[in-house]
C-alpha positions as a Markdown table, in Angstrom:
| # | Residue | x | y | z |
|---|---|---|---|---|
| 1 | Met | 0.1 | -0.1 | -0.2 |
| 2 | Thr | 1.0 | 3.6 | -0.4 |
| 3 | Pro | 0.6 | 6.6 | 1.1 |
| 4 | Arg | -1.2 | 9.6 | -0.9 |
| 5 | Thr | 0.4 | 13.1 | -1.6 |
| 6 | Ser | -2.4 | 14.6 | -3.2 |
| 7 | Pro | -6.2 | 15.0 | -2.3 |
| 8 | Pro | -8.3 | 12.8 | -1.0 |
| 9 | Tyr | -6.0 | 11.6 | 1.5 |
| 10 | Arg | -5.7 | 8.1 | 3.0 |
| 11 | Ala | -7.5 | 9.8 | 6.3 |
| 12 | Asp | -9.5 | 12.4 | 5.4 |
| 13 | His | -12.9 | 14.0 | 6.4 |
| 14 | Val | -16.1 | 15.8 | 5.2 |
| 15 | Gly | -15.6 | 19.3 | 6.2 |
| 16 | Ser | -17.9 | 20.8 | 8.7 |
| 17 | Leu | -17.1 | 20.3 | 12.6 |
| 18 | Leu | -19.0 | 21.1 | 15.8 |
| 19 | Arg | -19.4 | 25.1 | 16.6 |
| 20 | Pro | -17.1 | 25.6 | 19.7 |
| 21 | Pro | -19.4 | 26.9 | 22.9 |
| 22 | Ala | -17.9 | 30.6 | 22.5 |
| 23 | Leu | -18.6 | 30.7 | 18.6 |
| 24 | Val | -22.2 | 29.9 | 19.6 |
| 25 | Gln | -22.4 | 32.3 | 22.2 |
| 26 | Ala | -20.8 | 35.1 | 19.9 |
| 27 | Arg | -23.7 | 34.3 | 17.0 |
| 28 | Gln | -26.1 | 34.7 | 19.8 |
| 29 | Glu | -24.8 | 37.9 | 20.6 |
| 30 | His | -24.4 | 38.9 | 17.4 |
| 31 | Ala | -28.2 | 37.9 | 16.6 |
| 32 | Ala | -29.5 | 40.2 | 19.7 |
| 33 | Gly | -27.4 | 43.2 | 18.4 |
| 34 | Arg | -25.2 | 43.1 | 21.3 |
| 35 | Leu | -22.3 | 42.3 | 19.2 |
| 36 | Asp | -21.2 | 43.8 | 16.0 |
| 37 | Asp | -20.1 | 42.3 | 12.3 |
| 38 | Glu | -16.5 | 42.9 | 13.6 |
| 39 | Gly | -16.9 | 41.4 | 16.6 |
| 40 | Leu | -18.4 | 38.2 | 15.1 |
| 41 | Arg | -15.7 | 38.1 | 12.6 |
| 42 | Ala | -13.1 | 38.5 | 15.5 |
| 43 | Ala | -14.8 | 35.3 | 17.1 |
| 44 | Glu | -15.2 | 33.6 | 14.1 |
| 45 | Asp | -11.6 | 34.1 | 13.0 |
| 46 | Ala | -9.8 | 32.6 | 16.4 |
| 47 | Ala | -12.3 | 29.7 | 16.2 |
| 48 | Val | -11.2 | 28.4 | 12.9 |
| 49 | Arg | -7.3 | 29.5 | 13.9 |
| 50 | Asp | -7.9 | 26.8 | 17.0 |
| 51 | Val | -9.8 | 24.3 | 14.8 |
| 52 | Val | -7.1 | 24.5 | 12.1 |
| 53 | Ala | -4.8 | 23.7 | 14.5 |
| 54 | Gln | -6.5 | 21.0 | 16.1 |
| 55 | Gln | -7.1 | 18.5 | 12.4 |
| 56 | Glu | -3.1 | 19.5 | 12.1 |
| 57 | Gln | -2.0 | 18.4 | 15.7 |
| 58 | Ile | -4.0 | 14.9 | 15.3 |
| 59 | Gly | -2.7 | 14.3 | 11.8 |
| 60 | Leu | -4.9 | 15.2 | 8.9 |
| 61 | Gln | -3.2 | 16.1 | 5.9 |
| 62 | Ser | -6.7 | 18.3 | 4.9 |
| 63 | Ala | -8.2 | 20.9 | 7.1 |
| 64 | Thr | -11.4 | 22.8 | 6.8 |
| 65 | Asp | -12.5 | 26.0 | 8.8 |
| 66 | Gly | -15.4 | 23.5 | 10.2 |
| 67 | Glu | -18.0 | 25.5 | 8.2 |
| 68 | Phe | -18.1 | 27.9 | 11.1 |
| 69 | Arg | -19.2 | 31.0 | 9.3 |
| 70 | Arg | -22.0 | 29.4 | 7.5 |
| 71 | Thr | -25.6 | 28.4 | 9.2 |
| 72 | Thr | -25.9 | 24.9 | 6.8 |
| 73 | Trp | -24.2 | 23.2 | 4.4 |
| 74 | His | -25.6 | 24.9 | 1.3 |
| 75 | Met | -27.9 | 27.8 | 1.9 |
| 76 | Asp | -25.1 | 30.1 | 2.9 |
| 77 | Phe | -23.6 | 29.4 | -0.8 |
| 78 | Ile | -26.8 | 29.0 | -2.7 |
| 79 | Asp | -28.5 | 32.3 | -1.4 |
| 80 | Ser | -25.3 | 34.1 | -2.5 |
| 81 | Leu | -26.1 | 33.2 | -6.3 |
| 82 | Gly | -27.8 | 36.1 | -8.2 |
| 83 | Gly | -31.4 | 35.1 | -9.2 |
| 84 | Ile | -32.2 | 32.9 | -6.1 |
| 85 | Thr | -34.9 | 34.2 | -3.7 |
| 86 | His | -37.4 | 32.9 | -1.1 |
| 87 | Thr | -41.0 | 32.7 | -1.1 |
| 88 | Asp | -43.0 | 33.1 | 1.9 |
| 89 | Glu | -44.1 | 29.5 | 1.8 |
| 90 | Glu | -42.3 | 26.7 | 3.7 |
| 91 | Ile | -41.3 | 23.2 | 2.4 |
| 92 | Leu | -41.8 | 20.2 | 4.6 |
| 93 | Val | -38.2 | 18.3 | 5.2 |
| 94 | Glu | -38.3 | 15.0 | 7.1 |
| 95 | Phe | -35.5 | 13.6 | 9.2 |
| 96 | His | -35.5 | 10.3 | 10.8 |
| 97 | Asn | -33.7 | 8.7 | 13.8 |
| 98 | Glu | -33.9 | 6.0 | 16.1 |
| 99 | Ala | -36.4 | 8.3 | 18.4 |
| 100 | Gly | -38.9 | 9.6 | 15.7 |
| 101 | Thr | -39.2 | 12.3 | 13.3 |
| 102 | Ile | -37.6 | 15.8 | 13.0 |
| 103 | Glu | -39.9 | 18.1 | 11.3 |
| 104 | Trp | -37.4 | 21.0 | 9.6 |
| 105 | Arg | -39.3 | 23.5 | 7.6 |
| 106 | Pro | -37.0 | 25.9 | 5.6 |
| 107 | Ala | -38.5 | 28.8 | 3.7 |
| 108 | Ala | -39.1 | 27.7 | -0.2 |
| 109 | Met | -35.9 | 28.6 | -2.9 |
| 110 | Arg | -37.1 | 30.2 | -6.0 |
| 111 | Val | -35.1 | 31.0 | -9.2 |
| 112 | Ser | -36.6 | 34.6 | -9.6 |
| 113 | Gly | -34.2 | 35.7 | -12.2 |
| 114 | Pro | -31.0 | 34.5 | -14.0 |
| 115 | Val | -28.4 | 32.4 | -12.1 |
| 116 | Thr | -25.0 | 34.5 | -11.9 |
| 117 | Leu | -22.2 | 34.7 | -9.8 |
| 118 | Thr | -21.9 | 38.0 | -8.7 |
| 119 | Glu | -18.7 | 37.7 | -7.0 |
| 120 | Pro | -16.8 | 34.7 | -5.8 |
| 121 | Ile | -18.7 | 33.2 | -2.8 |
| 122 | Phe | -16.6 | 32.2 | 0.1 |
| 123 | Ala | -13.3 | 33.8 | -1.2 |
| 124 | Asp | -12.7 | 35.6 | 1.9 |
| 125 | His | -13.4 | 32.2 | 3.9 |
| 126 | Phe | -10.7 | 30.4 | 1.9 |
| 127 | Ser | -8.0 | 32.9 | 2.1 |
| 128 | Phe | -8.4 | 33.4 | 5.8 |
| 129 | Leu | -8.5 | 29.1 | 5.7 |
| 130 | Arg | -5.0 | 29.5 | 3.9 |
| 131 | Ser | -3.3 | 31.6 | 5.9 |
| 132 | Cys | -3.9 | 29.3 | 9.6 |
| 133 | Val | -2.6 | 26.3 | 7.8 |
| 134 | Thr | 0.9 | 25.1 | 8.3 |
| 135 | Thr | 1.0 | 21.5 | 7.3 |
| 136 | Ala | -2.2 | 21.1 | 6.0 |
| 137 | Thr | -3.9 | 21.3 | 2.8 |
| 138 | Pro | -6.8 | 23.8 | 3.2 |
| 139 | Lys | -10.0 | 22.3 | 1.8 |
| 140 | Leu | -13.2 | 24.3 | 0.7 |
| 141 | Thr | -16.7 | 22.8 | 0.6 |
| 142 | Ile | -19.4 | 24.2 | -1.5 |
| 143 | Pro | -22.8 | 22.5 | -2.6 |
| 144 | Ser | -23.0 | 21.1 | -5.8 |
| 145 | Pro | -24.7 | 22.8 | -8.8 |
| 146 | Ser | -27.3 | 20.1 | -8.5 |
| 147 | Met | -28.2 | 21.6 | -5.1 |
| 148 | Val | -30.0 | 24.6 | -6.9 |
| 149 | His | -32.2 | 22.5 | -8.5 |
| 150 | Tyr | -33.1 | 19.3 | -6.6 |
| 151 | Arg | -34.9 | 21.0 | -3.6 |
| 152 | Gly | -37.7 | 22.6 | -5.9 |
| 153 | Gly | -37.0 | 20.8 | -9.2 |
| 154 | Arg | -38.4 | 22.5 | -12.5 |
| 155 | Ala | -41.6 | 23.8 | -10.6 |
| 156 | Ser | -38.9 | 26.4 | -8.3 |
| 157 | Ile | -37.7 | 27.8 | -11.5 |
| 158 | Asp | -39.5 | 30.8 | -12.6 |
| 159 | Asp | -40.9 | 30.1 | -16.3 |
| 160 | Ala | -40.5 | 33.6 | -17.4 |
| 161 | Val | -36.9 | 33.3 | -16.4 |
| 162 | Tyr | -36.1 | 30.4 | -17.8 |
| 163 | Pro | -38.6 | 28.9 | -20.5 |
| 164 | Asp | -35.6 | 26.3 | -21.4 |
| 165 | Leu | -34.3 | 24.2 | -18.8 |
| 166 | Asp | -31.1 | 23.9 | -20.8 |
| 167 | Glu | -30.4 | 27.7 | -20.4 |
| 168 | Phe | -30.9 | 27.3 | -16.6 |
| 169 | Trp | -28.3 | 25.0 | -16.6 |
| 170 | Asp | -26.2 | 26.7 | -18.8 |
| 171 | Asp | -26.1 | 29.8 | -16.1 |
| 172 | Val | -25.8 | 27.6 | -13.1 |
| 173 | Thr | -22.6 | 25.7 | -14.5 |
| 174 | Ser | -21.4 | 28.9 | -15.9 |
| 175 | Ala | -21.3 | 30.3 | -12.5 |
| 176 | Tyr | -20.0 | 27.8 | -10.8 |
| 177 | Ala | -17.2 | 27.5 | -13.7 |
| 178 | Gln | -16.5 | 31.4 | -12.5 |
| 179 | Glu | -16.1 | 30.5 | -9.0 |
| 180 | Val | -13.8 | 27.3 | -9.6 |
| 181 | Arg | -11.8 | 29.6 | -11.6 |
| 182 | Ala | -11.7 | 32.6 | -8.7 |
| 183 | Leu | -10.9 | 29.9 | -6.0 |
| 184 | Gly | -8.1 | 28.7 | -7.9 |
| 185 | Glu | -6.7 | 32.2 | -8.5 |
| 186 | Leu | -6.8 | 32.1 | -4.9 |
| 187 | Gly | -4.7 | 29.0 | -4.4 |
| 188 | Cys | -7.2 | 26.6 | -3.7 |
| 189 | Thr | -6.2 | 22.8 | -4.8 |
| 190 | Tyr | -8.6 | 20.9 | -2.7 |
| 191 | Leu | -12.4 | 21.6 | -3.4 |
| 192 | Gln | -15.2 | 19.7 | -2.4 |
| 193 | Phe | -18.8 | 19.4 | -4.1 |
| 194 | Asp | -21.2 | 18.3 | -1.7 |
| 195 | Asp | -24.3 | 16.6 | -3.4 |
| 196 | Thr | -27.1 | 15.1 | -1.2 |
| 197 | Ser | -29.1 | 14.4 | -4.8 |
| 198 | Leu | -27.2 | 11.7 | -6.2 |
| 199 | Ala | -27.4 | 9.6 | -2.8 |
| 200 | Tyr | -31.0 | 10.7 | -2.2 |
| 201 | Leu | -32.1 | 9.2 | -5.7 |
| 202 | Asn | -31.2 | 5.6 | -4.4 |
| 203 | Asp | -34.3 | 6.0 | -2.6 |
| 204 | Pro | -37.3 | 5.3 | -4.8 |
| 205 | Lys | -39.3 | 7.7 | -2.2 |
| 206 | Gln | -37.2 | 10.5 | -3.4 |
| 207 | Arg | -37.5 | 9.5 | -7.0 |
| 208 | Ala | -41.1 | 9.8 | -6.8 |
| 209 | Phe | -40.5 | 13.1 | -5.0 |
| 210 | Ala | -38.4 | 14.0 | -8.1 |
| 211 | Glu | -41.5 | 13.1 | -10.3 |
| 212 | Thr | -43.5 | 15.5 | -8.7 |
| 213 | Met | -41.3 | 18.4 | -8.9 |
| 214 | Gly | -41.2 | 17.9 | -12.5 |
| 215 | Ser | -38.3 | 15.8 | -13.4 |
| 216 | Asp | -37.5 | 12.8 | -15.2 |
| 217 | Ala | -36.5 | 10.9 | -12.1 |
| 218 | Ala | -35.0 | 8.2 | -14.0 |
| 219 | His | -32.4 | 9.8 | -15.5 |
| 220 | Leu | -32.0 | 12.6 | -13.1 |
| 221 | His | -28.7 | 11.5 | -11.7 |
| 222 | Glu | -27.2 | 11.2 | -15.5 |
| 223 | Asp | -28.5 | 14.9 | -15.6 |
| 224 | Tyr | -26.8 | 16.1 | -12.6 |
| 225 | Ile | -23.3 | 14.2 | -13.3 |
| 226 | Arg | -23.2 | 15.9 | -16.6 |
| 227 | His | -23.8 | 19.4 | -15.2 |
| 228 | Ile | -21.3 | 19.0 | -12.5 |
| 229 | Asn | -19.0 | 17.9 | -15.2 |
| 230 | Asp | -19.5 | 21.1 | -17.3 |
| 231 | Ala | -19.2 | 23.7 | -14.0 |
| 232 | Leu | -15.6 | 21.4 | -13.5 |
| 233 | Ala | -14.6 | 21.2 | -17.0 |
| 234 | Asp | -11.9 | 24.1 | -17.0 |
| 235 | Arg | -11.3 | 23.6 | -13.4 |
| 236 | Pro | -7.3 | 24.8 | -12.9 |
| 237 | Glu | -4.4 | 22.4 | -13.3 |
| 238 | Gly | -3.3 | 21.3 | -10.2 |
| 239 | Met | -6.7 | 21.4 | -8.7 |
| 240 | Ser | -8.2 | 17.9 | -6.7 |
| 241 | Val | -12.0 | 18.1 | -6.6 |
| 242 | Thr | -14.2 | 15.5 | -4.9 |
| 243 | Thr | -17.7 | 15.2 | -4.3 |
| 244 | His | -19.3 | 13.8 | -0.8 |
| 245 | Leu | -22.9 | 12.0 | -1.2 |
| 246 | Cys | -25.2 | 12.1 | 1.8 |
| 247 | Arg | -28.4 | 11.1 | 2.5 |
| 248 | Gly | -29.2 | 13.5 | 5.1 |
| 249 | Asn | -27.4 | 15.2 | 8.4 |
| 250 | Phe | -29.2 | 17.3 | 10.5 |
| 251 | Gln | -29.0 | 17.1 | 14.4 |
| 252 | Ser | -28.2 | 13.3 | 13.6 |
| 253 | Ser | -31.2 | 12.3 | 11.9 |
| 254 | Trp | -31.2 | 11.4 | 8.2 |
| 255 | Val | -33.7 | 11.6 | 5.2 |
| 256 | Ala | -33.0 | 9.0 | 2.6 |
| 257 | Ala | -32.5 | 5.1 | 2.5 |
| 258 | Gly | -30.9 | 2.6 | -0.1 |
| 259 | Gly | -27.6 | 1.3 | -1.3 |
| 260 | Tyr | -25.5 | 2.8 | -4.3 |
| 261 | Asp | -27.1 | 0.7 | -7.0 |
| 262 | Phe | -29.4 | 3.0 | -8.8 |
| 263 | Val | -26.9 | 5.5 | -9.4 |
| 264 | Ala | -23.8 | 3.4 | -9.1 |
| 265 | Glu | -22.4 | 2.9 | -12.8 |
| 266 | Ala | -22.8 | 6.6 | -14.0 |
| 267 | Leu | -21.6 | 7.9 | -10.9 |
| 268 | Phe | -18.6 | 6.2 | -10.6 |
| 269 | Asn | -17.7 | 6.3 | -14.5 |
| 270 | Asp | -19.1 | 9.4 | -15.6 |
| 271 | Leu | -18.5 | 11.9 | -12.9 |
| 272 | Glu | -15.0 | 13.4 | -13.8 |
| 273 | Val | -13.9 | 13.8 | -10.2 |
| 274 | Asp | -10.7 | 12.7 | -8.4 |
| 275 | Gly | -12.5 | 11.1 | -5.6 |
| 276 | Leu | -15.9 | 9.9 | -3.9 |
| 277 | Phe | -16.9 | 10.6 | -0.4 |
| 278 | Leu | -19.6 | 8.0 | 0.4 |
| 279 | Glu | -21.7 | 7.5 | 3.4 |
| 280 | Tyr | -21.1 | 4.0 | 4.8 |
| 281 | Asp | -21.9 | 3.9 | 8.2 |
| 282 | Asp | -24.6 | 1.6 | 8.6 |
| 283 | Glu | -27.1 | -0.4 | 6.6 |
| 284 | Arg | -29.1 | 2.6 | 4.9 |
| 285 | Ser | -26.4 | 2.9 | 2.4 |
| 286 | Gly | -26.3 | -0.6 | 1.3 |
| 287 | Gly | -23.4 | -3.1 | 0.5 |
| 288 | Phe | -20.2 | -2.6 | -1.1 |
| 289 | Glu | -21.0 | -4.4 | -4.1 |
| 290 | Pro | -21.6 | -1.2 | -6.1 |
| 291 | Leu | -18.0 | -0.6 | -5.6 |
| 292 | Arg | -17.5 | -2.9 | -8.3 |
| 293 | Phe | -18.0 | 0.0 | -11.3 |
| 294 | Val | -15.4 | 1.8 | -9.8 |
| 295 | Pro | -12.8 | 2.2 | -12.8 |
| 296 | Lys | -9.0 | 2.0 | -12.0 |
| 297 | Gly | -7.6 | 5.6 | -11.4 |
| 298 | Lys | -10.8 | 6.8 | -9.1 |
| 299 | Val | -10.3 | 6.7 | -5.5 |
| 300 | Val | -13.3 | 6.2 | -2.9 |
| 301 | Val | -13.4 | 7.6 | 0.5 |
| 302 | Leu | -15.2 | 5.4 | 3.1 |
| 303 | Gly | -17.2 | 7.2 | 5.1 |
| 304 | Leu | -17.2 | 4.3 | 7.9 |
| 305 | Val | -17.0 | 6.1 | 11.3 |
| 306 | Thr | -20.7 | 7.5 | 11.7 |
| 307 | Thr | -20.9 | 11.2 | 12.9 |
| 308 | Lys | -24.2 | 10.8 | 14.2 |
| 309 | Arg | -23.3 | 8.8 | 17.4 |
| 310 | Gly | -20.8 | 9.7 | 20.1 |
| 311 | Glu | -19.6 | 5.8 | 20.6 |
| 312 | Leu | -16.5 | 5.3 | 18.8 |
| 313 | Glu | -15.9 | 2.5 | 16.5 |
| 314 | Thr | -13.1 | -0.1 | 16.8 |
| 315 | Lys | -10.0 | -0.2 | 14.4 |
| 316 | Asp | -10.6 | -3.8 | 14.2 |
| 317 | Glu | -14.6 | -3.2 | 12.7 |
| 318 | Leu | -12.8 | -0.5 | 10.3 |
| 319 | Lys | -9.9 | -2.7 | 9.3 |
| 320 | Arg | -12.6 | -5.7 | 8.8 |
| 321 | Arg | -14.9 | -3.5 | 6.7 |
| 322 | Ile | -12.2 | -2.0 | 4.8 |
| 323 | Glu | -11.0 | -5.2 | 3.6 |
| 324 | Glu | -14.7 | -6.3 | 2.7 |
| 325 | Ala | -15.0 | -3.3 | 0.1 |
| 326 | Gly | -11.8 | -4.7 | -1.3 |
| 327 | Arg | -13.4 | -7.7 | -2.6 |
| 328 | Tyr | -15.1 | -5.2 | -5.1 |
| 329 | Val | -12.5 | -2.4 | -5.4 |
| 330 | Asp | -8.6 | -2.5 | -5.1 |
| 331 | Val | -7.7 | -1.4 | -1.4 |
| 332 | Asp | -5.1 | 0.9 | -2.8 |
| 333 | Gln | -8.2 | 2.8 | -4.2 |
| 334 | Leu | -9.6 | 3.4 | -0.8 |
| 335 | Cys | -9.4 | 6.0 | 2.1 |
| 336 | Leu | -11.2 | 6.2 | 5.4 |
| 337 | Ser | -13.3 | 9.3 | 6.8 |
| 338 | Pro | -16.4 | 9.9 | 9.0 |
| 339 | Gln | -19.9 | 9.2 | 6.8 |
| 340 | Cys | -20.9 | 13.2 | 6.9 |
| 341 | Gly | -20.0 | 16.1 | 8.6 |
| 342 | Phe | -20.1 | 16.4 | 12.7 |
| 343 | Ser | -22.3 | 20.0 | 11.9 |
| 344 | Ser | -24.0 | 20.4 | 8.7 |
| 345 | Thr | -25.8 | 22.7 | 10.1 |
| 346 | Val | -24.8 | 25.4 | 12.8 |
| 347 | Glu | -26.9 | 22.8 | 15.3 |
| 348 | Gly | -24.5 | 19.9 | 14.9 |
| 349 | Asn | -25.1 | 16.6 | 16.0 |
| 350 | Ala | -25.6 | 14.7 | 19.2 |
| 351 | Leu | -22.0 | 14.0 | 20.3 |
| 352 | Thr | -19.5 | 16.1 | 22.4 |
| 353 | Ala | -16.2 | 17.6 | 20.6 |
| 354 | Asp | -14.5 | 14.9 | 22.6 |
| 355 | Gln | -15.8 | 12.5 | 20.8 |
| 356 | Gln | -15.7 | 14.2 | 17.5 |
| 357 | Trp | -12.2 | 14.4 | 17.9 |
| 358 | Ala | -11.4 | 10.8 | 18.8 |
| 359 | Lys | -13.6 | 9.7 | 15.8 |
| 360 | Leu | -11.1 | 11.9 | 13.8 |
| 361 | Arg | -7.7 | 10.3 | 15.9 |
| 362 | Leu | -9.2 | 6.8 | 15.3 |
| 363 | Ile | -9.2 | 7.3 | 11.1 |
| 364 | Val | -6.1 | 8.7 | 11.4 |
| 365 | Glu | -4.6 | 5.8 | 13.4 |
| 366 | Thr | -6.6 | 3.2 | 11.3 |
| 367 | Ala | -5.2 | 4.7 | 7.5 |
| 368 | Gln | -1.6 | 4.7 | 8.8 |
| 369 | Glu | -1.8 | 1.0 | 10.0 |
| 370 | Val | -3.6 | -0.1 | 6.9 |
| 371 | Trp | -1.9 | 1.8 | 4.0 |
| 372 | Gly | 1.3 | 3.1 | 6.0 |
């Protein structure tokens, strides 16, 4: 086995991390009007410096800012695109856990004007992150182009603005291509597109939902893959890009279930990224059989360590599952990570910071023992 010197790394992580108490307090003070914008930025800067140092200290080769400046993993970015607004209506998203169901009711998103990139999004986030790292590669995570479409589908796109859906996709992928180029100019060499749609579509219930939103669910994943490729067609030389697939991650709860079988062949062979972070922490994700479609040269990061519970996995358990995955794809094409972020939204999952760091240390130590 060989170590990896470019992303994704043998021991990696998805991106979001639990917000530290001081940052949570600062956000509350800012929302109440008792802390100004400069004060909030200072609190965010301090939290990012600390969390980058912690990631490097435990031996991770990539470091993120924990998504500390965001409320959610996706909407802070999408809302920064030109043409995106919200309506007075709410949409209902049901998240499930062992105790029952959590209802999340965000405002419905609307594409009410041409989709544009008015200025590079998260440029200041990345520049500050880059200034903090000493040994790790700074990694930026953004939602994939698919996420501008999936939640509302055709029904959320103004017919007067985009009578032809191809024109919508031309503008979305053009905006993303501009974003990718701008990030490259800032020195970003590790970019991740986070995408729930490509995992959700393995669930028949989600395919039925996509149909109600005006989509051809049988081929929607193929459309999304093509549009991601369009967005990345002119990515800067030397930039590694990965995609993370997730079935929902909100306060330790999930939305969809189902193995990767429905999307696997197109996902692994047609999506032009360097690596895929795949959720594999429990039976909801199915078996490893779909990995038989992974071609030579593409890397899969196995999300075997759950972020939804604090109980720590064992090295033996992780090694056994890596070996099992190796029946379908060369183990040298595999890496290890948590199944998702620890805090996809500002609320975070139901585990402690100590449990979070224990899980990340376990990933680093296990990867060292498996791959050297």
